[in-house]
C-alpha positions in Angstrom: 132.3 125.6 31.7 129.5 128.2 30.2 132.5 129.6 27.9 133.0 126.5 26.4 129.4 125.6 25.8 128.9 128.3 23.8 132.4 128.5 22.0 132.1 124.8 21.2 129.4 126.3 19.1 131.7 128.4 17.0 129.6 131.9 17.4 130.7 134.2 15.1 130.5 136.8 18.0 130.7 136.1 21.8 131.3 138.3 24.4 132.2 137.1 27.9 131.4 140.7 29.1 134.3 140.0 31.6 136.7 142.9 30.9 138.3 144.9 34.0 139.5 147.9 32.7 138.7 149.9 29.3 135.9 150.4 26.6 136.6 147.9 24.7 134.7 144.7 25.1 136.8 141.6 23.0 135.0 139.3 20.9 135.8 136.0 21.6 134.0 134.1 18.2 135.0 133.2 15.0 135.2 137.0 13.3 137.7 138.0 16.3 138.4 141.7 16.9 136.7 142.9 13.9 134.0 142.5 16.3 134.8 144.0 19.2 132.7 145.9 21.0 132.6 149.7 22.3 131.3 150.8 26.1 129.0 153.6 25.3 127.8 155.6 28.2 130.1 154.0 30.6 129.0 155.8 33.6 125.9 153.2 33.3 128.4 150.2 33.3 130.1 148.9 36.0 133.1 146.8 35.3 134.4 143.5 37.4 131.1 142.9 38.8 130.3 139.7 40.6 129.8 136.8 37.9 129.0 133.5 38.0 130.1 131.9 41.5 132.2 128.7 39.5 134.0 130.0 37.5 135.6 133.2 39.4 135.0 135.6 36.3 133.8 138.8 36.7 130.7 140.8 34.9 129.6 143.6 33.5 126.7 145.7 35.1 124.4 147.9 33.0 122.4 151.2 34.3 120.3 153.1 32.6 121.8 154.0 29.1 124.5 151.8 28.7 125.4 149.3 26.4 128.0 147.4 24.2 127.9 149.2 20.8 128.9 147.1 17.7 130.8 148.5 14.6 130.0 147.5 10.8 127.1 145.9 9.7 126.4 141.7 10.0 124.5 140.3 7.1 120.8 140.8 7.7 119.1 138.3 5.5 119.8 135.1 7.7 118.7 133.2 10.6 120.3 134.1 14.0 120.0 132.6 17.6 120.9 134.8 20.3 121.9 133.7 23.7 122.2 135.7 26.8 122.9 134.9 30.4 121.8 137.5 32.9 121.2 138.4 36.8 117.8 141.1 37.5 118.3 142.5 40.9 115.4 141.3 43.6 113.5 143.7 45.0 111.4 143.7 48.4 
C-alpha cells in the first residue's frame, strides 16, 4: 500500500528500510543498486523491528549515532522532494 504509493511516482531513490540482516540498505528506486545505502554505526541501528502493522514488513530503529550512508553524489542543482514516515517513541 504505502510502497506502491511511492514507487508509483517513480522516485530515483526509495529505501524501504525493512532489511532483516547485513549492512546494505536496498534502493528500490529508479537508480537501483548504484544508490544502495550502508548502515553506519551498526550498534545503533536495530533491524527487523515492528513496522506498519498492515503490511507485515519490518523496520529499522535508529538510536544515538546510527544512520544510513548513501555513496556518491546526487545532482545538487535541482529541486527535490523528500518524504519520510517515522514513529517517535512516546514517553511519560
